[in-house]
N, C-alpha and C positions, 0 to 999 in steps of 0.2 A: 049583286046586291051588296058583296064586301067593299066594292069601291065606296059606295056611300055612304058606308060606316061611319061613324066618329072616330078618330084616332085612338081616344082612348080605350072603347070597342074593340079597337079593331086587336089591340094591345093584348085588350083584359082574354079575347077568345084563343087568342096566339097561345098566351100562356097559360091558358085551362085546356090549348090540347096538352103542350107538355106536360101538365101537371097530371093528368089521368095518362096519357103514354108510360112516362115516368113513373107513376102510384104503381102501374100495371108491369111494367119490367121488375121494379124493385118486389112490390110482390111474387109474382112468380119466384125470383130468384131466392126472395126468402122463407115462400113455403118448401122450394128444394131443399135449403140448407137444413128447416127444421124437422122436416121428415129424416134428413139422413141423418141428424143428430138424437130424433126421437126413438128412432128407428137402432143405432145404435146404443143408445141409455138401456133400452129394454133388452135385449140380446145383450147386453154385458151381465144383464142381472141371469137372463137363462141360460147363459153359456155355465157362471158360477156351480147352478145349481144343478147343470147335464155333467159337469164334472165333478161335482161331489158324489153325486150316485154313480158315475163311474169309478171310484173309487171307493165306495161300499162294496160296488159287485167285484172289483180286481179283490179287496181285502174278504171277501166273504170265498171267492173260489181260489185265492190263495193261502188262508189260512184256518177260514172255518172248515171248508169242505174235506180237505184233506183228514182232518182230526176227527171227522163223525162221517167217512166214509164205509166205515166197518160195520157202523152199525144201519145201513141203510136198508142190507135186507130183513134185519128183523121189526125196524119201524122207520116207517118214511119221516122225514126232519123237512118240512120245508124251507127252515133257514138257511141250509147247505146251499140251496139256489140261487146264484147272485140277482136274479132279477126280482124273486120274492125278496128278499133282503134290502134292496133298493129301494121297492115300494112300499114296505113299512115304515126303513128308516125317513122317506118323503112323507108319509101320512102323520107321523110321529112329530114331525117338525110343523104340519099345517093342524092338528089336535093343539100343539105349546103355544105355535106363535100365530097369534091374529093377524098378523102382517101377512102371511103366507095362506091363508085359508083361500084364498082364488086362485093359486096357484097350483098347475094339473102337472101330474108326472104319471106317464103310463109306459110298459114297456108291451106295443101291440102288437099279436103274434096271430099271425090267419090260422096257425093248426097248434092253440096251446092244449096243454096237460089242464091248465088250471083256465075255466071258462071266464073267470075276472077278465083274463087277457084281451078276449077277443075284439077286434078293432070295431069302432063303428062307421060310418060311412065315410067320413071324413079321413082316419085313420084308417080305411082299407085303400083309397086314393092315392094317401102318400105311401105306402108299400106298392102299390103297382108302380108307380112313379118309378120307386127303387131298385123294382125288379127290374122294370121295362129300361133302366140306363143304369146298369153296373156302374158304371165311372160317379153317378152322380153320389156323392158322400155328404153332404147334408142339404137339406130347405129348411127357409126361413121366409115367412109370412104372415102377414096380420088377416085374421078372419074375425067375424061379426058372427055373435050369439042372440039369443032374447035378455041374455044376464049383462051383455056389454062387449067390448071390442078385445081381442087377445091378438096375442104375438106368441106364433109356437115355432120351436127349434128343435127339426127330425133331424134324426139317423138312422141310417140303415143298421139291423142288426143281421150279422152276416155269421154262418156256423164257421168258425175257425179253430177253434180247441175240439181233438177228436173225442175228447172225455165227453163232451156233453150228447155223442152217439151214444154212450152208456145207458145212459135212459131215456131215447128219443129216436134212435133207428128201429126198432121190435120189439113189441111186447114181449117177445120170450126172453130177452137179456135185460130188459131193465128191471130194475130192482124189484124185488116181489111184493113189500110194502106202499110200492109207488102204485106198481097197476091194482093193489087192493084199494088204495084211494080215488085214483083218477080214470080208472079201468084199461079196457084195450081199445079204445077205438080213438079218441086224443091224445096230442102230441105225440104223433110216432111219424115215420117216414121222412126225418129230417134227413139232410145231407149235406156234407162238408163241404161249405166253400157257399153254401145256399144260403138266401136271403130269405129269410123265413116272416121276417115285420121290421118295424120301428120303434126308436125311442124318442121319447115326444114329450117338451117339457112345453107348458102352455102356459105363459104370464101374463098376467092383467094389463093393457094397456089403456084403459081408460084415463087414470090418473093423469098417466103421462102426456097422455094426446090433449088432456084439459087445460093440460100445463102452456105445453108448446101451442097451442090455440089462443090462451089467455094473450101469450107473448105476444104471440103475431097480431094480437088486436092492439095491443099498447105499443109495440112496434110501428105497426101502419098508422094509427092513432097522430103520433108523435110525428112520423113522416107528414101527413096529411095534413098537420098543423102546419109544423115548418116551410111545406108548401105554399101553403095559405096565406101564412105572415109572408113570404117572400112576393108573392101576388100583389097583397094589398099596400108592401112596401114597395114596389116598382112602379105601381099606378101612380100613390103617392108623388113617388119623386119624378116621373113622366109627367104629373099636374102639374107641381111646383115647379121644373127646371124647363118645360117643353110647352105644354099647353096653354099653361096664363101665360108666358112669355108670346108666344103666337098669337094668343089671344089681342094682347097689348098692342102688339105690332100691328095686328090686321085693325083694328080699332083707329089707331093715330092713323096709318095708310088711307081709310076711308077719310077721315077727317080733312087729312090733306089734298083726297082727289076731288070733293066739294069744294074747295076753295079756302079751308083753314089754313096757312101757313103756321098758325101761331100754335100748332097743336105740335108738341113735342115727344120724341120718344127715349121711353125711361135708360137710363143707363144700367147696361146688360152686363155678365159675366163674359171674359175674354173664351168664351165657347161659341160651338156653331151658332148659336142665337144669338148672341154676342154679335158676331160676324154679320147675322142677317141684319140686325137693327143698324150696325153702322152704315150697312150698302141702302140702307132703307132712308138712313139721314142725309146719305151723300146724293141721293137720287130727291130727294125733296132739297137741298140745297142746290142742285142743278134745277129740279122744277121751279124754282124760287128766282135764281138766274134769268132762265128764259121767258117768266111771265114778265119778269122788270123789262129784258130786251125787248120784249112784244109790245107792252106799254110803251114806251118810249119811240117806238117807230110810229104805233097809234096817233102822237103826240105831235110828232113829227110832220105826217100826213093831213093833221088836220090843219 
């Protein structure tokens, strides 16, 4: 069937095939680049916040806790707990700045003293992965929720400081004020170098993903438009420089074949089509000479 198609149709189909394949390859590559750029952009926001929270934790542990440790037996002060300080600072940031309302920070612990740190199902899965692979130092992943898409960064919480065991090993050695506040059931039995939870920051990804999609559609639209313009331009040039001259040559050749020796081939450019026209001119001249000789022979015989 392809052999029976007109030349313009063949070229159009071939160009459209190239257009579809090229657009698919470009689209795939563009999606990969935009996804990587989107993840990098979102992750940079999360990393800044999580490192800020780590600085708050370090300040609380190194500056605040030593100053108030002697008062813990008389009165439990949650402000001396690094995880509590980091969470409170982050919640204050969310309350003060509308741009951070959809950001979430949590230090989820499997066996916490404060039950607000209990992990949900997703957080429990993250912690179990860290426990199952002690060499895993960080997790990054997109997740979808009823409120939109989020990107989370999670790091394991490991007991590396022996001073943590003064409050979380057994109730009998924990500060009396802590036991009075949280009881003797939760937040005990921790061990040195044990992974007890995960530090998780969730960054809203809806806006960045929407911008990436808009950029993708814009770029693909521009590329598609360029491809279509190229197809139209090639078709126009093909029609102007190939199809029309060939049709004129075919029409003149048809007239010559029916005996009209006065039909003339148009002057062509010095390209392949022009060479074809010159060949037909020579053929016409040879045919005219042959017809003249044949006429002379017929006259002689009469």
